[in-house]
C-alpha positions as CSV (number, residue, x, y, z in Angstrom):
1,M,4.1,4.9,-20.9
2,P,7.7,6.2,-20.9
3,M,10.7,3.9,-20.9
4,T,11.5,2.4,-17.5
5,P,14.1,4.8,-15.9
6,T,17.4,3.6,-14.6
7,A,19.5,4.7,-11.6
8,S,22.0,6.3,-13.9
9,D,19.4,9.0,-14.6
10,V,20.1,10.3,-11.1
11,S,23.0,12.7,-11.7
12,S,22.7,15.2,-8.8
13,D,25.1,15.3,-5.8
14,I,22.7,16.7,-3.2
15,R,23.4,16.3,0.5
16,P,20.7,14.3,2.2
17,P,18.7,16.2,5.0
18,A,18.7,15.3,8.6
19,R,16.3,12.5,9.5
20,Q,13.0,13.6,10.9
21,S,10.9,11.8,13.5
22,V,7.5,10.5,12.6
23,P,4.6,11.0,15.0
24,W,3.7,7.3,15.1
25,K,1.5,7.8,18.2
26,N,-1.0,9.7,16.1
27,T,-3.7,7.2,15.2
28,P,-4.5,7.2,12.4
29,L,-1.4,8.7,11.0
30,V,-2.5,10.8,8.0
31,V,-0.4,10.2,5.0
32,G,-0.5,12.7,2.1
33,T,0.5,11.2,-1.2
34,I,2.2,13.1,-4.0
35,S,2.6,11.8,-7.5
36,T,3.0,14.9,-9.8
37,A,5.6,17.6,-10.2
38,P,3.4,20.3,-8.7
39,G,2.8,18.0,-5.7
40,L,6.5,18.2,-4.8
41,S,5.8,21.6,-3.3
42,H,4.0,19.9,-0.4
43,L,7.3,18.5,0.8
44,M,8.2,22.1,1.7
45,K,4.8,22.9,3.2
46,A,2.3,20.2,3.8
47,P,-1.4,21.0,4.4
48,E,-2.5,21.2,8.0
49,G,-3.2,17.8,9.5
50,I,-0.8,15.8,7.3
51,D,1.6,13.7,9.5
52,L,3.7,12.1,6.7
53,V,4.1,12.8,3.0
54,E,4.4,9.8,0.7
55,V,6.6,10.3,-2.4
56,R,5.3,7.9,-5.0
57,L,8.6,7.7,-6.8
58,D,7.3,5.3,-9.5
59,L,4.3,7.5,-10.4
60,L,6.5,10.7,-10.5
61,L,9.0,9.1,-12.8
62,S,6.2,7.8,-15.1
63,K,5.0,11.3,-15.5
64,G,8.4,12.5,-16.7
65,V,9.5,14.2,-13.5
66,H,13.3,14.0,-13.4
67,P,14.8,12.1,-10.5
68,D,17.1,15.0,-9.6
69,K,14.1,17.3,-9.2
70,I,12.5,14.7,-6.9
71,Q,15.6,14.3,-4.8
72,E,16.1,18.1,-4.5
73,A,12.5,18.5,-3.2
74,M,13.1,15.7,-0.7
75,A,16.3,17.3,0.4
76,N,14.5,20.5,1.2
77,R,11.5,19.0,2.9
78,S,10.0,20.3,6.1
79,V,7.8,17.2,6.9
80,P,8.6,13.5,7.5
81,T,8.7,11.7,4.2
82,L,7.7,8.1,3.1
83,L,9.5,6.6,0.0
84,T,7.4,4.2,-2.1
85,L,8.6,2.6,-5.3
86,R,6.1,0.1,-6.6
87,T,6.1,-2.4,-9.5
88,R,3.1,-2.7,-11.7
89,D,1.9,-5.8,-9.8
90,E,1.8,-3.7,-6.7
91,G,-0.3,-0.9,-8.4
92,G,2.8,0.9,-9.6
93,A,3.9,2.4,-12.9
94,F,6.7,0.2,-14.2
95,N,7.8,-3.4,-14.6
96,W,11.1,-2.8,-12.9
97,R,14.2,-5.0,-13.3
98,S,15.1,-6.0,-9.7
99,R,18.6,-4.5,-9.9
100,Q,17.5,-1.1,-11.2
101,R,14.7,-0.9,-8.6
102,V,17.3,-1.7,-5.9
103,L,19.7,1.0,-7.1
104,F,16.9,3.6,-7.2
105,F,16.0,2.7,-3.6
106,L,19.6,3.0,-2.5
107,K,19.9,6.5,-4.0
108,F,16.7,7.8,-2.4
109,I,16.6,6.2,1.0
110,P,18.9,8.8,2.5
111,F,16.4,11.4,1.6
112,A,13.4,9.7,3.3
113,D,12.4,8.9,6.9
114,V,10.2,5.9,6.2
115,V,10.5,3.2,3.4
116,D,7.6,1.0,2.1
117,L,8.6,-2.4,0.9
118,E,6.3,-5.1,-0.6
119,L,6.3,-8.3,1.4
120,I,6.7,-10.7,-1.6
121,N,9.7,-8.7,-2.8
122,I,11.7,-8.7,0.5
123,P,13.9,-11.6,-0.6
124,R,14.9,-9.6,-3.7
125,L,15.4,-6.4,-1.7
126,S,17.9,-7.6,0.8
127,R,20.4,-4.7,0.1
128,V,17.5,-2.2,0.5
129,L,16.5,-3.8,3.8
130,R,20.1,-3.7,5.1
131,M,20.3,0.0,4.2
132,V,17.0,0.8,5.9
133,R,18.4,-0.9,9.1
134,R,21.8,0.7,8.8
135,T,20.5,4.2,8.3
136,K,17.8,3.7,11.0
137,R,14.9,4.5,8.7
138,D,11.5,3.3,9.7
139,L,10.0,0.4,7.7
140,I,6.5,-0.3,6.5
141,I,6.0,-3.8,5.0
142,S,3.0,-3.9,2.6
143,S,1.0,-6.6,0.9
144,H,-1.3,-5.8,-2.0
145,S,-4.1,-8.2,-3.2
146,L,-5.7,-5.9,-5.8
147,K,-7.4,-8.5,-7.9
148,R,-8.2,-11.2,-5.4
149,K,-10.1,-10.9,-2.1
150,L,-8.5,-11.9,1.1
151,T,-10.1,-14.7,3.0
152,T,-9.7,-15.2,6.8
153,L,-7.2,-18.0,6.1
154,R,-5.1,-15.9,3.7
155,L,-5.1,-13.1,6.2
156,R,-3.8,-15.4,8.9
157,R,-1.0,-16.7,6.7
158,L,-0.2,-13.1,5.8
159,L,0.1,-12.0,9.4
160,S,2.4,-15.0,10.0
161,Q,4.6,-13.9,7.1
162,F,4.7,-10.4,8.4
163,R,6.1,-11.5,11.8
164,K,9.3,-12.8,10.1
165,T,10.5,-9.3,9.3
166,R,10.6,-6.5,12.0
167,A,8.9,-3.3,10.9
168,R,7.3,-0.2,12.3
169,L,3.9,-1.0,10.6
170,Y,2.4,-3.7,8.5
171,K,0.1,-2.6,5.7
172,I,-2.6,-4.7,3.9
173,V,-4.6,-3.8,0.9
174,G,-7.2,-6.3,-0.2
175,L,-10.0,-6.3,-2.8
176,A,-13.4,-5.6,-1.4
177,R,-16.5,-5.9,-3.6
178,R,-19.0,-6.5,-0.9
179,K,-19.6,-5.6,2.7
180,R,-18.6,-9.1,3.9
181,D,-15.2,-8.6,2.2
182,L,-14.7,-5.4,4.3
183,L,-15.7,-7.3,7.4
184,T,-13.1,-9.9,6.7
185,L,-10.4,-7.2,6.3
186,A,-11.5,-5.6,9.6
187,E,-11.0,-8.8,11.7
188,P,-7.2,-8.5,12.2
189,L,-7.7,-4.9,13.5
190,L,-9.9,-6.3,16.3
191,N,-8.1,-9.6,17.0
192,Q,-4.4,-8.6,16.3
193,S,-4.2,-5.0,17.4
194,H,-0.8,-5.5,18.9
195,M,0.7,-6.0,15.4
196,R,0.4,-2.3,14.4
197,L,-1.7,-2.9,11.3
198,A,-2.8,-0.5,8.5
199,I,-5.6,-2.1,6.5
200,M,-7.6,-0.7,3.5
201,A,-9.5,-2.0,0.5
202,S,-9.2,-1.8,-3.2
203,G,-12.2,-2.1,-5.5
204,P,-15.8,-0.8,-5.0
205,L,-15.4,-0.4,-1.3
206,A,-12.0,1.3,-1.3
207,T,-13.3,4.7,-0.2
208,A,-15.6,3.0,2.4
209,S,-12.6,1.2,3.9
210,R,-10.7,4.5,4.3
211,L,-13.6,6.0,6.2
212,S,-14.4,3.0,8.4
213,L,-11.2,1.0,9.2
214,P,-9.3,3.8,10.9
215,A,-12.1,3.9,13.5
216,L,-11.3,0.2,14.2
217,G,-7.6,0.8,14.6
218,S,-6.1,0.9,11.2
219,R,-2.9,3.0,11.8
220,L,-2.7,4.8,8.4
221,L,-5.1,7.0,6.5
222,Y,-4.0,7.8,3.0
223,V,-5.2,10.9,1.2
224,H,-3.8,12.5,-1.9
225,L,-2.3,16.0,-2.1
226,D,-2.4,16.3,-5.9
227,E,-3.9,13.4,-7.8
228,P,-5.2,10.0,-6.5
229,A,-2.3,7.5,-6.3
230,A,-4.9,4.7,-6.0
231,P,-8.6,4.2,-6.9
232,G,-10.8,5.4,-4.0
233,Q,-8.2,7.6,-2.4
234,P,-9.8,10.8,-1.2
235,G,-8.2,14.2,-1.3
236,H,-6.8,15.8,1.9
237,N,-9.6,18.4,1.8
238,T,-12.5,16.1,0.7
239,V,-15.8,16.7,2.4
240,F,-18.4,13.9,2.4
241,T,-22.2,14.5,2.5
242,I,-24.6,12.0,3.9
243,S,-25.5,10.9,0.4
244,D,-21.8,10.5,-0.4
245,L,-21.4,8.2,2.6
246,K,-24.4,6.1,1.6
247,S,-23.1,5.6,-2.0
248,N,-19.6,4.8,-0.8
249,F,-20.8,2.1,1.7
250,S,-23.3,0.6,-0.6
251,P,-21.9,0.2,-4.1
252,K,-23.4,-3.3,-4.1
253,K,-25.6,-5.2,-1.8
254,A,-23.8,-7.6,0.5
């Protein structure tokens, strides 16, 4: 693992592009994730059917891609772009110092149309949130529970916390080992549809959640354009056979 980068590594003086509108009415909105240097080419020309390209800045930096190269690709984009910069606890690549993470966000927000912030980090990212509001970028607030499944009570508390910060969408990722875990994750999509939720699972039923929950109203469907940015994330051109579907939905008996 390379050393954690700092904002001083950004040396370019590139003019940010004009802001692009995101087709939020498309449900589910298909998000194509890029996390490698070759994947940056998809910012200039995304595959058909991709509504939004997610730049996983933490993963790109961890693979040695220079931040100037990332910024240049974002400046020349032809598709709406989502900026994501995760810590290791959120499934990211680095244990960021709060100040350096904030400075990275501030340098890259002008090149994005949407920004993803983790709920538990909102108090430490007040400068980032202010810039998102000031520059009129759309906001996704995420919550990741990668090692612990979400109970109905925990989900209710999470929805209550979400309501404290205005955002375009609220995203939940919860561990799902068994079918009943997936059923629990699906409940808010049916009972709180007005909240504009995107819900998916990590763990053995990760792929199953990406196939089933959008049909129940989950607003985002993540696919990768180069390499999976999370376990269970399918490629944008993945084709499933009947046997594939069976194995994805039944990794363990409920």
